[in-house]
C-alpha positions in Angstrom: 0.0 0.0 0.0 2.8 2.4 0.9 4.6 1.5 -2.3 1.5 2.3 -4.5 1.0 5.7 -2.7 4.7 6.5 -3.2 4.4 5.7 -6.9 1.2 7.8 -7.2 3.0 10.7 -5.6 5.9 10.4 -8.0 3.4 10.7 -10.9 1.4 13.5 -9.3 4.3 15.8 -8.3 5.8 16.1 -11.9 2.3 16.8 -13.1 2.0 19.6 -10.6 5.4 21.0 -11.6 4.4 20.9 -15.3 1.1 22.7 -14.6 2.9 25.3 -12.4 5.4 25.9 -15.2 2.7 26.1 -17.8 0.9 28.8 -15.8 4.1 30.8 -15.3 4.8 30.7 -19.0 1.2 31.7 -19.9 1.3 34.5 -17.4 4.6 35.8 -18.9 3.2 35.8 -22.4 0.0 37.4 -21.2 1.7 40.2 -19.4 3.9 40.9 -22.4 1.0 41.1 -24.8 -1.7 42.7 -22.6 -2.5 46.4 -22.1 -1.6 47.0 -18.4 -2.9 50.2 -16.8 -2.2 51.5 -13.3 -4.6 54.4 -12.6 -2.8 55.8 -9.6 1.0 56.2 -9.0 2.3 59.0 -6.8 5.5 59.5 -8.7 5.4 63.4 -8.6 4.8 63.3 -4.9 7.7 61.0 -4.4 10.0 63.1 -6.6 9.2 66.3 -4.7 10.4 64.6 -1.5 13.4 62.8 -3.0 14.5 63.7 -6.5 15.9 60.6 -8.3 16.7 59.6 -11.9 13.7 57.5 -12.8 15.5 56.1 -15.9 17.7 54.1 -13.4 16.4 51.3 -11.2 16.3 52.8 -7.7 16.6 51.2 -4.3 13.9 53.5 -2.8 10.3 54.1 -3.9 8.1 51.9 -5.9 8.2 53.2 -9.4 10.9 54.0 -12.0 11.2 53.2 -15.7 13.1 49.9 -15.4 10.6 48.6 -12.9 7.6 49.8 -15.0 9.1 47.8 -17.8 9.5 44.7 -15.6 5.9 45.1 -14.5 4.8 45.2 -18.1 3.0 48.5 -17.6 1.6 50.1 -20.7 0.0 53.2 -19.1 0.4 54.9 -15.8 -1.5 57.8 -14.4 0.9 60.0 -12.5 -1.1 61.8 -9.8 -1.0 65.5 -9.6 -1.6 65.3 -5.9 -2.3 68.6 -4.2 -1.9 68.4 -0.4 -4.7 69.7 1.8 -2.4 72.5 3.0 -3.0 74.2 -0.4 -6.8 74.3 0.1 -6.5 77.7 1.7 -4.8 79.1 -1.4 -2.4 78.3 -4.2 -3.9 74.9 -5.1 -4.4 75.7 -8.8 -0.9 77.0 -9.1 0.4 73.8 -7.4 -1.6 71.7 -9.9 -0.1 73.6 -12.8 3.4 73.0 -11.5 2.7 69.3 -11.0 1.3 68.9 -14.6 4.4 70.7 -15.8 6.6 68.3 -13.9 4.8 65.3 -15.4 5.2 66.7 -18.9 8.9 67.4 -18.4 9.5 63.9 -17.1 8.0 62.6 -20.3 10.0 65.0 -22.5 13.3 63.9 -20.8 12.8 60.2 -21.1 12.4 58.7 -24.6 10.9 55.5 -23.1 7.8 57.5 -22.1 5.1 59.1 -24.1 2.3 61.5 -23.0 -1.2 60.1 -23.5 -4.6 61.6 -22.9 -6.9 59.0 -24.5 -7.5 55.2 -24.7 -6.1 55.4 -28.3 -3.0 57.0 -26.9 -2.5 54.1 -24.5 -2.9 51.6 -27.3 -0.5 53.5 -29.5 2.1 53.4 -26.8 1.8 49.7 -26.6 2.3 49.3 -30.3 5.3 51.6 -30.2 6.9 49.8 -27.2 6.6 52.8 -25.0 5.1 53.6 -21.6 2.2 56.0 -21.7 2.1 58.6 -18.9 -1.2 60.2 -18.1 -2.4 62.8 -15.6 -4.9 62.5 -12.9 -5.6 65.3 -10.4 -5.9 64.2 -6.8 -7.9 66.6 -4.7 -10.8 68.7 -6.0 -9.6 71.8 -4.1 -7.1 72.0 -7.0 -9.7 73.9 -9.1 -10.2 76.5 -6.3 -14.0 76.5 -6.9 -13.5 77.5 -10.5 -15.1 75.7 -13.5 -12.7 77.7 -15.7 -9.8 76.1 -13.9 -11.3 72.7 -14.3 -11.6 73.0 -18.1 -8.1 74.5 -18.3 -6.7 71.5 -16.5 -8.6 69.3 -19.0 -7.0 71.2 -21.9 -3.6 70.6 -20.4 -4.3 66.8 -20.5 -5.7 66.0 -17.0 -8.0 63.1 -17.6 -9.5 62.5 -14.2 -10.0 64.3 -11.0 -10.4 62.8 -7.5 -13.2 65.0 -6.1 -11.6 65.3 -2.7 -8.5 64.2 -0.9 -8.5 63.7 2.9 -10.0 67.2 3.3 -13.6 68.2 2.6 -13.5 71.1 0.1 -16.0 73.8 -0.7 -18.4 71.5 -2.6 -17.8 67.8 -1.7 -17.4 65.9 1.5 -14.3 63.7 2.0 -14.0 60.3 3.8 -11.4 62.1 5.9 -7.9 61.0 7.0 -8.2 57.7 8.8 -4.5 57.9 9.8 -4.8 61.2 11.6 -4.6 61.3 15.3 -8.0 63.0 15.7 -9.9 61.3 12.9 -13.6 61.8 13.1 -15.8 61.2 10.1 -18.4 63.7 11.5 -15.8 66.5 11.2 -15.6 66.1 7.4 -19.4 65.7 6.9 -20.0 69.3 6.2 -22.2 69.4 3.1 -24.1 66.1 3.4 -22.4 65.0 0.2 -22.2 67.2 -2.9 -23.3 70.9 -2.9 -25.2 72.3 -5.9 -21.8 73.6 -7.2 -20.4 70.1 -6.6 -23.1 68.7 -8.9 -22.1 71.3 -11.5 -18.5 70.2 -11.2 -19.5 66.6 -11.9 -21.6 67.5 -14.9 -18.9 69.7 -16.4 -16.4 66.9 -15.9 -18.8 64.7 -17.8 -19.1 67.2 -20.6 -15.3 67.6 -20.8 -14.8 63.9 -20.9 -12.8 64.0 -17.5 -13.3 60.9 -15.5 -15.0 61.4 -12.1 -13.0 59.7 -9.4 -14.8 58.8 -6.1 -11.7 57.6 -4.2 -11.3 59.6 -1.0 -15.0 60.9 -0.9 -17.6 60.2 1.7 -20.3 57.6 1.3 -22.9 60.3 0.8 -20.8 62.0 -1.8 -20.5 58.7 -3.7 -24.3 58.4 -3.6 -24.7 62.0 -4.9 -22.1 61.5 -7.6 -23.9 58.3 -8.9 -27.2 60.1 -8.9 -25.8 63.2 -10.7 -23.3 61.9 -13.2 -24.4 61.3 -16.8 -21.3 59.2 -17.4 -19.9 56.2 -15.6 -17.6 57.0 -12.7 -14.7 55.1 -11.1 -12.6 54.7 -8.0 -8.9 55.2 -9.0 -7.3 53.6 -5.9 -9.8 52.0 -3.5 -10.4 48.4 -2.3 -13.1 46.4 -0.5 -14.4 47.6 2.9 -15.7 44.1 3.6 -12.1 42.8 3.7 -10.5 45.9 5.3 -12.9 48.2 7.1 -11.5 51.7 6.5 -13.5 54.6 5.1 -11.3 54.9 2.0 -12.5 51.4 0.9 -15.8 50.8 -0.8 -18.8 48.8 0.5 -20.2 45.9 -1.5 -23.2 48.0 -2.4 -21.1 50.9 -3.6 -19.0 48.5 -5.8 -22.2 47.1 -7.3 -23.6 50.6 -7.9 -20.5 51.9 -9.6 -20.4 48.8 -11.8 -24.1 49.1 -12.6 -23.5 52.5 -14.1 -20.6 51.2 -16.2 -17.8 52.2 -13.9 -14.8 50.3 -12.5 -13.0 49.9 -9.1 -9.2 50.0 -9.3 -7.7 48.1 -6.4 -5.2 49.9 -4.1 -2.4 47.6 -2.9 -1.6 49.3 0.4 -1.5 46.6 3.2 -3.9 48.8 5.2 -6.4 48.7 2.4 -6.1 45.0 2.0 -6.0 43.4 5.4 -8.2 44.0 8.5 -5.4 42.6 10.7 -3.2 45.5 9.5 -5.9 48.0 10.3 -6.5 46.6 13.8 -2.8 46.6 14.5 -2.5 50.3 13.5 -5.6 51.3 15.6 -4.1 49.6 18.6 -0.8 51.4 18.2 -2.5 54.7 17.7 -4.6 54.2 20.8 -1.5 53.5 22.8 -0.2 56.9 21.8 -3.3 58.8 23.0 -1.5 60.2 26.2 1.3 61.5 24.0 -1.2 63.1 21.7 -3.0 64.8 24.6 0.3 66.2 26.0 1.3 67.6 22.6 -2.2 69.1 22.0 -2.1 70.8 25.4 1.5 72.1 24.9 0.9 73.4 21.4 -2.8 74.3 21.7 -2.1 77.8 20.3 -0.2 76.5 17.3 -2.4 73.9 15.5 0.0 73.5 12.5 3.0 72.7 14.8 0.8 70.4 16.9 -0.4 68.4 14.0 3.1 68.1 12.5 4.6 66.8 15.7 1.8 64.3 16.2 1.9 63.2 12.5 5.6 62.6 12.9 4.9 60.2 15.8 2.3 58.4 13.8 4.6 58.1 10.8 7.1 56.3 13.0 4.7 53.6 13.9 5.8 50.2 12.5 3.4 49.2 9.7 2.5 45.6 9.5 2.5 44.2 5.9 0.2 41.6 4.5 0.9 39.0 1.9 0.6 40.1 -1.7 -2.1 37.5 -2.5 -4.5 39.7 -0.4 -4.6 42.1 -3.4 -5.9 39.2 -5.6 -8.5 38.5 -2.9 -9.9 42.0 -3.4 -9.8 41.7 -7.1 -11.8 38.4 -6.9 -14.3 39.9 -4.5 -15.1 42.7 -7.0 -15.3 40.2 -9.8 -17.8 38.1 -7.9 -19.8 41.2 -6.7 -20.0 43.1 -9.9 -18.8 41.0 -12.8 -15.6 40.6 -15.0 -15.7 44.2 -16.3 -15.8 46.0 -13.0 -12.2 45.8 -11.7 -8.7 47.0 -12.4 -5.4 48.2 -10.9 -4.8 51.5 -9.0 -1.9 50.6 -6.9 -1.1 53.9 -5.2 2.6 53.0 -5.5 5.0 55.8 -4.4 2.1 57.1 -2.2 1.9 54.2 0.3 4.2 53.2 3.2 3.1 49.6 3.3 3.1 47.7 0.1 2.5 43.9 0.7 5.3 41.5 1.0 5.9 40.1 -2.4 4.3 43.1 -4.2 6.8 45.7 -3.0 6.9 47.7 -6.2 5.5 48.0 -9.7 7.9 45.4 -11.1 6.0 42.7 -9.2 2.6 43.2 -11.0 3.1 40.0 -13.1 2.5 38.0 -9.9 -1.1 39.2 -10.0 -1.5 37.9 -13.5 0.0 34.5 -12.6 -2.1 34.2 -9.4 -5.3 35.0 -11.3 -4.5 32.3 -13.9 -3.7 29.9 -11.1 -7.1 30.5 -9.5 -8.8 29.6 -12.7 -9.6 32.9 -14.3 -9.6 33.0 -18.1 -7.0 35.0 -20.1 -9.7 37.3 -21.3 -10.8 38.0 -17.8 -7.2 38.7 -16.7 -6.7 41.0 -19.6 -9.7 42.9 -18.4 -8.3 43.3 -14.9 -4.9 44.4 -16.2 -6.2 47.2 -18.3 -8.9 46.5 -20.8 -11.7 47.0 -18.3 -10.4 50.5 -17.5 -10.0 51.4 -21.2 -13.5 50.2 -22.1 -14.9 52.2 -19.1 -13.0 55.3 -20.4 -14.6 54.9 -23.8 -18.0 54.7 -22.3 -17.3 58.0 -20.4 -16.1 59.6 -23.7 -19.3 58.4 -25.4 -21.3 60.1 -22.7 -19.4 63.3 -23.2 -20.0 63.2 -26.9 -23.7 62.9 -26.3 -23.7 66.0 -24.1 -22.6 68.3 -26.9 -20.2 71.2 -26.6 -22.5 73.7 -24.8 -21.1 74.9 -21.5 -22.4 77.2 -18.8 -23.3 80.7 -20.2 -20.4 83.1 -20.4 -20.5 86.1 -18.1 -21.8 89.3 -19.8 -19.0 91.8 -19.9 -19.5 95.5 -19.7 -17.5 97.9 -21.9 -15.2 98.5 -18.9 -14.5 94.8 -18.7 -16.4 94.4 -15.4 
């Protein structure tokens, strides 16, 4: 009996090895031929903190040209992230500077090409280049100006995240879960979108700018879905059922976004992927409460200095990291909830402190392809996750824009004096 089992094992193990090798080869071929789009990379933010030569493989950060190539990336949205500190002034200027930075990066590196359409991404693939696209992160970037919004669109910005961690003048944020004094009630100022916020969404529809609901409150998501005439998306959010943070989406929200033709692009931060990581962070933050109270009392007359000192303490907390396969768990959950066309990749690389073990940077993206194949997903379904789902969603949004015509809000009547 033992001998027969041993013989069976000898037959079975080579079969497993052959199958594993077959999946690995299939994944490599698929990654090479597929359109791979990452809708959120914080390369400009990283370069502002630490200027490096992105043409050379770096030991820091998550993104550079060699690693983009290794990851098989066809198109990457570089985020023009405008920190909340600019919400009181200078946000539009900061956005212009970031768009200029992105443009100059493309001009200086022949491996890159600027793109502002699905056709541009596909052309980059044919040319063997990496398409770089612009997404604005933080609706305060427009400084409550529809004119600024349309100007950014003319400069090539193709999506805008309606808020960041701060509630702006027209849309509520989900807040900053990582802040010492996080309270969702503090950012619930407008009960979702204001009338001007609805105007912003509709103008984005008309301009063909993609409406991004990552970072916004639950009520804002509901208002956006009720207002928008085009499908909307989440550029870098994951599943709240698997990691209960406000930045992630509920199952109902995922279904609603997909029902309108939108997509959810999975964020690979360990905090976004694993409830154990969230619980560990919450425990560590709670243990610092006495320190927070002492700093708040000592620096009560200097809120900026108080928040900076407390934030430095939080930044030093050790971040637990989950296993990279957790990212695939989130992809699969969205596939099951909303169908094969509803999910893609929005890694948040260069903007997160805790990428999973095994998915430390953009070069490791082929592991997702291999794991999806290993779990039995078809090559067509995997191509969708890698980039085709996003491009088809983008085309649907462009079609909606074409159906809205070119009419915009009435121009102001100018007097002879120009006033």
